[in-house]
C-alpha positions as CSV (number, residue, x, y, z in Angstrom):
1,M,-25.9,2.2,6.3
2,H,-23.4,5.0,5.8
3,L,-19.8,4.1,5.4
4,S,-18.7,5.8,8.6
5,D,-21.3,3.9,10.6
6,A,-20.3,0.6,9.0
7,L,-16.6,1.2,9.8
8,N,-17.4,2.3,13.4
9,R,-19.0,-1.0,14.3
10,L,-15.8,-3.0,13.3
11,P,-12.8,-3.7,15.7
12,R,-10.0,-1.2,15.1
13,V,-7.0,0.2,16.9
14,S,-5.8,3.8,16.3
15,L,-2.4,3.9,14.6
16,L,-2.6,7.2,12.7
17,D,-2.4,10.6,14.2
18,G,-5.1,12.0,12.0
19,P,-5.8,12.5,8.3
20,T,-2.6,12.5,6.1
21,P,-2.2,15.7,4.2
22,I,-2.9,16.4,0.6
23,Q,-0.2,18.6,-0.9
24,R,0.1,20.3,-4.3
25,L,3.2,19.5,-6.3
26,H,3.9,23.0,-7.5
27,R,7.6,22.7,-8.2
28,L,7.1,19.5,-10.2
29,E,4.3,21.1,-12.2
30,K,6.7,24.0,-13.0
31,A,9.5,21.6,-14.0
32,L,7.4,19.6,-16.3
33,G,5.8,22.7,-17.8
34,P,4.0,22.1,-21.2
35,A,4.6,18.4,-20.9
36,L,1.8,18.3,-18.3
37,G,-0.7,19.8,-20.7
38,G,-2.4,21.8,-18.0
39,V,-2.9,18.9,-15.7
40,R,-2.5,19.7,-12.0
41,L,-0.9,17.2,-9.6
42,S,-1.3,16.7,-5.9
43,V,-0.1,13.9,-3.5
44,K,-1.8,12.3,-0.5
45,R,1.0,11.7,1.9
46,D,0.3,8.3,3.4
47,D,4.1,8.1,3.8
48,L,3.9,10.6,6.6
49,T,2.3,8.3,9.1
50,A,4.5,8.4,12.2
51,L,4.7,4.8,13.5
52,G,7.5,2.5,12.4
53,G,8.7,4.6,9.5
54,G,5.3,5.2,8.0
55,G,3.4,3.9,5.0
56,N,0.0,2.7,3.8
57,K,0.1,-0.6,5.6
58,L,-0.7,1.1,8.9
59,R,-4.3,1.7,7.6
60,K,-4.7,-2.0,7.1
61,L,-3.1,-2.8,10.4
62,E,-5.6,-0.6,12.3
63,F,-8.3,-3.2,11.4
64,L,-6.1,-6.3,11.3
65,V,-4.7,-5.7,14.8
66,G,-8.2,-4.6,15.9
67,D,-9.5,-8.0,14.7
68,A,-6.6,-9.7,16.4
69,R,-7.3,-8.0,19.7
70,A,-11.0,-8.9,19.4
71,Q,-9.9,-12.6,19.1
72,G,-7.6,-12.3,22.1
73,A,-4.4,-12.7,20.1
74,D,-1.0,-12.2,21.8
75,T,1.1,-12.8,18.7
76,I,1.0,-11.4,15.2
77,I,2.4,-13.5,12.4
78,A,2.9,-11.4,9.3
79,V,3.8,-12.7,5.8
80,G,5.7,-10.8,3.1
81,G,8.7,-10.5,0.9
82,V,12.2,-10.0,2.4
83,Q,11.9,-6.3,2.1
84,S,8.2,-6.2,3.1
85,N,6.9,-2.8,4.2
86,F,3.9,-4.6,5.7
87,A,6.1,-6.9,7.8
88,R,8.1,-3.9,9.1
89,L,4.9,-2.0,10.2
90,A,3.4,-5.2,11.6
91,A,6.5,-5.5,13.8
92,A,6.3,-1.8,14.8
93,T,2.6,-2.1,15.6
94,A,3.0,-5.2,17.7
95,A,5.7,-3.4,19.7
96,T,3.2,-0.6,20.5
97,Q,0.5,-3.1,21.5
98,G,2.6,-5.3,23.7
99,M,2.2,-8.2,21.4
100,D,4.9,-10.6,20.0
101,C,5.6,-10.6,16.3
102,E,6.9,-13.2,14.0
103,L,7.7,-12.4,10.4
104,V,7.6,-14.9,7.6
105,L,9.7,-13.5,4.8
106,A,9.9,-15.1,1.3
107,P,12.4,-14.3,-1.4
108,L,10.0,-12.8,-4.0
109,V,12.6,-10.6,-5.7
110,P,15.7,-11.8,-7.6
111,R,18.1,-9.7,-5.5
112,A,20.7,-10.9,-3.0
113,G,23.6,-9.7,-0.9
114,D,23.8,-7.5,2.2
115,E,22.4,-4.5,0.5
116,Y,19.1,-6.3,0.0
117,E,19.1,-9.0,2.7
118,R,20.4,-7.1,5.7
119,N,19.5,-3.4,5.1
120,G,16.3,-1.4,4.7
121,N,13.2,-3.0,6.2
122,V,15.1,-6.1,7.4
123,L,17.2,-4.0,9.7
124,L,14.1,-2.3,11.1
125,D,12.3,-5.6,11.5
126,S,15.0,-6.6,14.0
127,L,15.0,-3.3,15.7
128,F,11.3,-3.6,16.4
129,G,11.9,-6.9,18.1
130,A,10.3,-9.3,15.6
131,R,11.4,-12.9,15.2
132,L,12.3,-13.4,11.6
133,H,11.8,-16.6,9.5
134,V,13.6,-15.9,6.2
135,L,12.5,-18.8,3.9
136,A,14.5,-20.5,1.2
137,P,13.2,-20.3,-2.4
138,G,10.3,-22.6,-3.1
139,I,8.8,-22.8,0.5
140,D,5.2,-21.8,0.7
141,A,5.2,-18.8,3.0
142,T,1.5,-18.9,3.9
143,G,1.7,-22.6,4.7
144,F,4.8,-22.0,6.9
145,A,2.9,-19.2,8.7
146,Q,-0.1,-21.5,9.4
147,D,2.2,-24.2,10.6
148,R,4.0,-21.8,12.9
149,A,0.6,-20.6,14.2
150,E,-0.4,-24.1,15.0
151,A,2.9,-24.7,16.9
152,L,2.2,-21.5,19.0
153,R,-1.3,-22.7,19.8
154,R,0.1,-26.0,21.1
155,A,2.3,-23.9,23.3
156,G,-0.7,-22.1,24.7
157,R,-0.3,-18.9,22.7
158,V,-3.0,-17.1,20.6
159,P,-1.5,-16.2,17.2
160,Y,-3.1,-14.1,14.5
161,V,-1.9,-14.7,10.9
162,A,-1.8,-11.7,8.6
163,T,-1.1,-12.8,5.0
164,L,0.8,-11.1,2.2
165,G,0.6,-7.4,2.4
166,G,-2.2,-7.5,4.9
167,S,-4.5,-7.5,1.9
168,T,-7.3,-9.5,3.4
169,P,-10.9,-8.1,3.4
170,V,-10.2,-7.0,7.0
171,G,-7.1,-5.2,6.0
172,C,-8.8,-3.6,3.0
173,L,-11.1,-1.9,5.4
174,G,-8.3,0.6,6.1
175,Y,-8.6,2.0,2.6
176,A,-12.3,2.0,2.6
177,A,-11.9,4.4,5.6
178,C,-9.3,6.3,3.5
179,A,-11.9,6.9,0.8
180,L,-14.1,8.7,3.3
181,E,-11.0,10.7,4.4
182,V,-10.3,11.7,0.8
183,Q,-13.9,12.7,0.2
184,E,-13.9,15.0,3.2
185,Q,-10.5,16.5,2.3
186,S,-11.5,17.2,-1.3
187,R,-14.6,19.0,-0.1
188,A,-12.6,21.1,2.3
189,L,-10.2,22.0,-0.5
190,G,-13.0,22.8,-2.9
191,E,-11.5,20.3,-5.4
192,T,-12.8,17.5,-7.5
193,F,-10.1,15.0,-8.4
194,A,-10.3,13.7,-12.0
195,G,-8.3,10.6,-10.9
196,I,-6.5,8.9,-8.0
197,V,-3.3,7.1,-8.9
198,L,-1.7,4.4,-6.8
199,P,0.4,1.2,-7.0
200,N,-1.4,-2.1,-7.1
201,G,0.7,-4.8,-5.4
202,S,-1.3,-7.3,-3.4
203,S,-4.3,-5.3,-4.5
204,G,-5.6,-4.4,-1.0
205,T,-5.0,-0.7,-1.1
206,H,-6.8,-0.4,-4.5
207,A,-9.6,-2.8,-3.5
208,G,-10.3,-1.0,-0.2
209,L,-10.3,2.5,-1.8
210,A,-12.6,1.3,-4.6
211,A,-14.9,-0.4,-2.1
212,G,-15.0,2.8,0.0
213,L,-15.8,5.0,-3.0
214,K,-18.5,2.6,-4.1
215,A,-20.1,2.6,-0.7
216,L,-20.0,6.5,-0.8
217,G,-21.7,6.6,-4.2
218,D,-18.6,7.9,-5.9
219,N,-17.0,6.4,-9.0
220,P,-14.4,3.7,-8.2
221,A,-13.1,3.8,-11.8
222,L,-11.5,7.2,-10.9
223,V,-8.8,5.1,-9.2
224,R,-6.1,3.9,-11.5
225,G,-3.8,1.3,-10.2
226,H,-0.4,0.5,-11.7
227,S,0.3,-3.1,-11.1
228,V,3.8,-3.9,-9.7
229,L,3.2,-7.5,-8.8
230,A,0.7,-9.5,-11.0
231,P,-0.1,-9.1,-14.7
232,A,-2.8,-6.5,-15.2
233,E,-5.8,-8.8,-15.7
234,A,-4.9,-10.9,-12.7
235,A,-4.5,-7.8,-10.6
236,R,-7.8,-6.4,-11.8
237,Q,-9.7,-9.6,-10.8
238,A,-8.0,-9.8,-7.4
239,T,-9.0,-6.1,-6.8
240,I,-12.6,-6.8,-7.7
241,D,-12.7,-9.9,-5.5
242,K,-11.1,-8.3,-2.5
243,G,-13.2,-5.1,-3.0
244,N,-16.4,-7.1,-3.0
245,A,-15.3,-9.1,0.1
246,T,-14.6,-5.7,1.8
247,L,-18.1,-4.5,0.9
248,D,-19.6,-7.7,2.3
249,L,-17.8,-7.0,5.6
250,L,-19.1,-3.4,5.6
251,G,-22.6,-4.7,4.9
252,V,-23.5,-1.7,2.7
253,G,-25.1,-3.7,-0.1
254,A,-22.9,-2.3,-3.0
255,R,-21.0,-4.4,-5.5
256,L,-18.0,-3.8,-7.7
257,D,-17.8,-5.0,-11.3
258,A,-15.1,-5.0,-14.0
259,S,-16.1,-1.4,-15.1
260,D,-15.3,-0.1,-11.6
261,I,-11.6,-1.2,-11.6
262,D,-8.8,0.3,-13.7
263,V,-5.5,-1.4,-13.6
264,S,-2.5,-0.9,-15.9
265,G,0.4,-3.2,-16.2
266,D,2.6,-0.9,-18.3
267,Q,5.1,-0.1,-15.5
268,R,5.5,-3.6,-14.1
269,G,8.6,-4.2,-16.2
270,E,10.1,-7.7,-15.8
271,G,8.3,-8.3,-12.5
272,Y,7.9,-7.5,-8.9
273,G,10.7,-5.6,-7.3
274,I,12.7,-5.5,-10.5
275,V,14.2,-2.1,-11.4
276,T,13.0,-0.2,-14.4
277,D,14.5,2.9,-16.0
278,A,11.2,4.7,-15.8
279,M,11.0,4.0,-12.0
280,V,14.5,5.4,-11.4
281,E,13.7,8.5,-13.5
282,A,10.4,9.1,-11.5
283,V,12.0,8.6,-8.1
284,R,14.9,11.0,-9.0
285,L,12.5,13.6,-10.5
286,V,10.2,13.8,-7.6
287,A,13.0,13.8,-5.1
288,R,14.9,16.6,-6.8
289,Q,11.8,18.8,-7.4
290,E,9.8,18.2,-4.3
291,G,12.1,16.6,-1.7
292,L,9.6,13.7,-1.7
293,L,10.9,10.1,-1.5
294,L,9.1,7.4,-3.5
295,D,10.1,3.8,-3.0
296,P,11.5,1.6,-5.8
297,V,9.0,-1.2,-5.7
298,Y,5.6,0.5,-5.4
299,S,5.2,4.2,-5.6
300,G,8.2,4.8,-7.9
301,K,6.6,2.6,-10.6
302,A,3.2,4.0,-10.0
303,F,4.4,7.6,-10.4
304,A,6.2,6.6,-13.6
305,G,2.8,5.4,-14.8
306,L,1.2,8.7,-13.8
307,L,3.8,10.6,-15.8
308,A,3.3,8.3,-18.8
309,D,-0.4,8.7,-18.6
310,V,-0.2,12.5,-18.5
311,R,2.2,12.6,-21.4
312,S,-0.1,10.4,-23.5
313,G,-3.0,12.8,-23.0
314,R,-5.0,10.5,-20.7
315,Y,-6.0,13.5,-18.6
316,R,-7.5,16.8,-19.9
317,P,-6.2,20.3,-19.4
318,G,-7.3,21.6,-16.0
319,D,-7.8,18.1,-14.5
320,H,-6.5,17.6,-11.0
321,V,-4.9,14.2,-10.3
322,L,-4.2,12.9,-6.8
323,F,-1.3,10.5,-6.4
324,L,-1.3,8.3,-3.3
325,A,2.3,8.1,-1.8
326,T,2.3,4.8,0.0
327,G,5.6,5.1,1.8
328,G,8.1,2.2,1.8
329,V,11.1,4.6,2.0
330,P,13.3,2.1,3.8
331,G,13.3,0.1,0.6
332,L,15.4,2.7,-1.1
333,Y,18.4,1.6,1.0
334,A,17.9,-2.0,-0.2
335,Y,18.1,-0.7,-3.8
336,A,21.0,1.8,-3.3
337,S,22.9,0.5,-6.3
338,A,20.1,1.3,-8.6
339,F,20.4,5.0,-7.7
340,L,24.1,5.6,-7.1
341,N,25.0,6.6,-10.7
342,G,23.3,9.7,-12.0
């Protein structure tokens, strides 16, 4: 079964206006000059999706909310960190679908104060009408969400629980579909990408893209994920497991193994959501050369990884590397103090 046929038989709601553009980073290439070693850079702008401030999680939500609708759900319960991009977009999506939304937000990052706790995504969550459950440290967020779902069922509601980052096999289908989109765009551009670089957090974006490429007969190892959450080996195994579960849903008969998944932990720093100098440098560089905003938790660290890989000679002269900009721009406001000097 072809990937497009497999995707078309699964429940889905339309949240994107069409394919997100691929843009060449000409000014950045010029600014980096000889340091690039002849490597060409482009970006796939998944930050340019219109709904709710945009970002990669909308691709996951197309299938998650499709699945919820197929089950007759009237309430979405989404789980994430306090500044979760997924939670924000789940709230925005629920608003467009006439569904209630409850967000279970856990303190995954050692940051506090109004800058982090009341700004950025948290502000938008409330604007979209979600009910927020901000948990104290040590409370199991998934368990809380399941308990809340049971309470809603007793009240006659039909809840649908979407766990951390939407990175379930159903959510991963969004990036399996994106693999098809990238393949079609690369053909239209007459380009062959030597690598696709992205952040690996809850592993769903990487897993879905790898699964889609595998289903298409392309090489999933072209995707290089820079882990921002788990240590590299744990992130790699999670990506393999979620990718294979996605392939099972698609029913295409392909399987991923360890050789298909490339994850680096070099840019993780001290942990999830913790600022690194390389991330700050990358965010400033791309903003000042391209007017492109990367976020401090995901794409900023991943782009720092891309720059480090280019400088180390990982790619050959003439190679064309595609960076996936995953959005999350509201998070910049929650990390304002990291960028105010310099």
